[in-house]
N, C-alpha and C positions, 0 to 999 in steps of 0.2 A: 312186429305187432305192437310193441310198446309205444312207437311213435303215435299210433292211431288211438291208443287207449286213453290218453290225456289230451288229445287234440281239441276237443270241445272246450276244455278249460283254457286252452291257449289261443284259440282262434282270434279273439279280439286283439290280443297282444301281437300276433302274427300279422294280422291285417294292418294294424297301426305301424308296425315296423316296416312292412313292405311299402306302405304309403310314404314313410320318411325317407326310405332309400330311393324312391322313384324320383327321377329329375323333373324339373318343371321349366317351362319357358319363363324367364324373368321379363324380358321386354322384346318388342319388335320395333324396328325402325325402318325408314325415317319418319313414320307417323305412329300414333297410338292406336291400339286396337279399339274399335268402335268409333273411329273418327268419321265424320260426315262431310269433310271438305278436303279430301285427298286430291292432290294435284294429279291428273290422269297422265301427266308426262313422266311420272316417277317410273324408273325402269327396274329398280331392285328393292328388295325387302330382306332384312337381316334379323334372324331370331338369335337372342342371346339366352343361354341356359344358366341355371343356378349351379351347375357343376359340369365338368367336361364330359362330353359324350364320346363314344368310340368313333374317331374320325375316319376309320377305315370301314365303318358299318354302313348300314343301309339307312334309308330314310322313308317316310311314308306320310302322305297327305290323302285326305278324302274330300271329294266334292260333296257339297250338301245339297245344293239346289240345281245341279246340272252344270254342264260345261260352260254355259253362257255366264255363269257367276263364279267361275273358277279361273283366276287370273294368272296361274303359274304357266310361263311359257318354256322356261328351262331351269334346271337345277344347276346352280354354280358350286354348291357343296359346302363342306366344313372348312373352317380355318385350320391351321396346323395343330392347334391345341384341342380341338373338338368343342370349344366354348361357344362358337357362333356358327350359324348355317345360313347361306345366302341363296335366294332364288331370284330368277329374272322374271319381271312382270310384263304383261301386255294388258294395259288398262284403256278403257274408254271413258268418255266424260258422262257424268250424271248416271252412274251405274252402281248397283249394289253387288258386293262380292262376299262370298262366304265359303270357308273350308275349314278343315280340321287338321292340325298337326298331330299325328298319332304315334303311339308307342309300338306300333307293329313293325317298325323299322328303326326308329330312334331309340338308342339304348346306351347305358353307361358301358364302360369296358367290362364290368363284372355282370352284365346282363339285365340290369333293371330298366324296365321300359319307361319312357317318357309319359307323364300324365297328359291326357288329352288336352289340347289347347284349341278352342274354337276361335277363329279369326273372321271378324265381320268389319266391313268398312264400305263407305260410299265415296265415289269420286265427285268432284264438283263439276258444274257445267263450265265449259270453256268461255272465256271472256268475263269470268266473275272473280 
């Protein structure tokens, strides 16, 4: 019962601490998030995290605008350290893509979920 008695006083600290312990996507490659000139021939995308995640753990992505705008064809998985995660893409020219990398599966070894990371990009027209 003591835990709950002073929870209201600690809640801001606990929320801030949880946020600090939750991992984040640092970068995605081979192009930047939000790019509008992505080569539609690119076949892989890699996410790099700010700390290792559980490489034996699960992963989770969420389509935002339906399957037509969800480019993930296959999951290739974590590297041996859990520091990066690679997916195989199937892109078409002159098309918008949007999905979210979620903490429903991506977690640290001690269980902290990944902060949501929205991915948006557009491929360029062929011949340009």
